[in-house]
C-alpha positions, 0 to 999 in steps of 0.5 A: 391618074396625073393631075391637072398641070401648069405649063409655062410657055417658054418664049424665045428672046431674039438676040439684037443684031450685031449692027444695032449693038455696034450703033448702040455703043457710040450713040449719045442722049440728050445730055451728052453722056453714052449709055451702055451698050445693049449685050444679048442674053447669055441664058439659054433654053433649057428646053431647047430640042425637047419633044413638046407634049403635041409631038409626044402625043402623036407618037403614042401608039394609034388606036389601030395598034390595040387589038379588038375590043380595046377602046381609049378612054377619053378621061385618062388622056393628058398632055402638055401641048405646045408648053412646057411645065417647070420640072420638079423633084419631090420626097420619094423616100415613102412612095404611095406604093398602090400608085404602081397599078395606077396611071402615071405610076412613073411619077413614083420616082418623085421626079417630074419632067418638062412635057409629057403625053399619056392615055389608056385603052381599056377591054369593056369585056375583060377589064383588060387595060393598056396604058402608055405615057411618055415624059421628057427631061432635061439634061441626064435626068432621064437616065436618073428616073430609070435608076431611081424606079429600083429604089420605088421597088425597095420601098414597096416589096408589097402593098394591100389592094384596096379591092380585094384586101389581098397582098400585091407582090412587087418585084422589078429587074432591069431589062435588056433589048428596049431602048437605051435602058429599061426596067420592068416591075411585076405585080402579082396577087393570088386574089387577081386573074392575072397580074401586072406588067410595067415597064419603063424605057428611056429613049435619049432625054424621053422615058416610055412608060407602060402598063398592061393587065392583058395576057395570062403571063401578067401583061409581059409580052403585051407590055413589051410589045407596047413599049416597043412600039412606042420608043420607035415613035419617039425615036423618030420624033426627036429626029424632027424636035425643034422643027416646025 
């Protein structure tokens, strides 16, 4: 589960009108000296055009999407609202491998984006779980996050399940047909009734990450279906990013 974030709202700075700048360059103060002309800020907002947490929340699959028996767990819902948080990169050389079975498993890459939204749906009868998250990154960072997942799998060929004290085997592979790029991770354990499928897929600057334990196929089909659903919504939302 993602820890609480510290978001910093980016305030747009209006450039001075050219007419005002021209007047400033010729005015004088009481001492008769000419002050320096005011110049517009050259700094560009690095988050301009990126989807906010509020927009990402709307792009998550709605309750009506999920099969009968599944209900949202409010305690696992998070988003950055209409603000952006500062991006961060952590040392991911030795990831905490058991976190592959947790929500926000995408953070094992060690890269934090500027906005995100997530929630989880649980089937109280079967304990099956469907998690969804969307993270947005600056520049080409989203593409790097997808590549970094292979490093996570290489560092985590297996780990011990804290509940069953059994060995969980981790495998991963690039996946075609989902977004601009996708990577699938499968967790299996002989002590489990069924395994877990994780899929991360990219749509521009956004990475959609899902987790599924729903289905006898280790959750593979339901994870792919959920990923496709959210990707479609993200692409649609990206077309209106920055509009009010």
